[in-house]
C-alpha positions in Angstrom: 90.7 27.8 100.9 88.1 27.1 98.2 90.4 28.5 95.5 93.1 26.0 96.6 90.8 23.1 95.9 89.8 24.5 92.6 93.4 24.7 91.4 94.1 21.1 92.5 91.1 19.8 90.5 92.3 21.7 87.4 95.6 19.8 87.4 93.7 16.5 87.1 91.7 17.5 84.0 93.1 16.7 80.6 94.1 19.7 78.5 93.4 20.0 74.8 96.4 19.6 72.6 96.9 22.7 70.5 99.4 23.8 67.9 100.1 24.1 64.3 100.0 20.5 63.0 102.9 21.3 60.6 105.2 21.9 63.5 103.8 19.5 66.1 105.8 16.8 67.7 105.3 13.3 66.3 104.3 11.8 69.6 101.6 14.4 70.0 100.3 13.8 66.5 100.0 10.1 67.3 98.0 10.9 70.4 95.7 13.1 68.4 95.2 10.5 65.7 94.1 7.9 68.4 91.9 10.6 70.1 93.6 10.2 73.5 94.4 13.1 75.8 96.4 11.1 78.3 99.8 12.3 77.2 101.5 15.0 79.2 103.2 17.6 77.0 106.8 18.1 78.0 109.7 20.3 77.1 110.8 17.6 74.6 107.7 18.2 72.5 108.4 21.9 72.5 112.0 21.3 71.5 110.9 19.0 68.7 108.5 21.7 67.5 111.2 24.4 67.5 113.4 22.0 65.5 110.7 21.7 62.8 110.2 25.5 62.7 114.0 25.9 62.2 114.1 23.2 59.5 111.1 24.7 57.6 112.6 28.2 58.0 115.9 27.1 56.6 114.3 25.3 53.7 112.1 28.2 52.7 114.7 30.9 53.0 115.7 31.1 49.4 114.8 32.8 46.2 114.3 29.6 44.2 111.0 27.8 43.6 110.0 25.1 46.1 110.8 21.5 45.1 107.8 19.4 44.1 108.3 16.8 46.9 108.0 19.6 49.5 104.8 21.1 48.2 102.7 18.5 50.1 104.0 19.9 53.4 102.3 23.2 52.5 98.9 21.8 51.7 98.0 22.3 55.4 95.9 19.1 55.4 96.1 17.1 58.6 95.5 13.7 57.1 97.8 11.3 59.0 
C-alpha cells in the first residue's frame, strides 16, 4: 500500500526537461527559456525532435563543405 502512494505522488512532481537542444521541440525550448516546468511533454514534442534529427541528417549527409549560414547550428550554444 505504501508503494502505491509513493507512485501517485511522483506523478505530481514536475520532471526536468532533458534533451539535446539542437533537436529539441520549439515549445519545450520556450518553456526552458522562461524557466517553467509546467508543460507536459507529449508525443508531438518527440515527433518534432525526430523531424529535426531527420533534417539535420539529410543536410549533413554529403561530401561537400557545410554552407556558412548553417555553421551557427553546430556551435552548440544554447543562446535563445
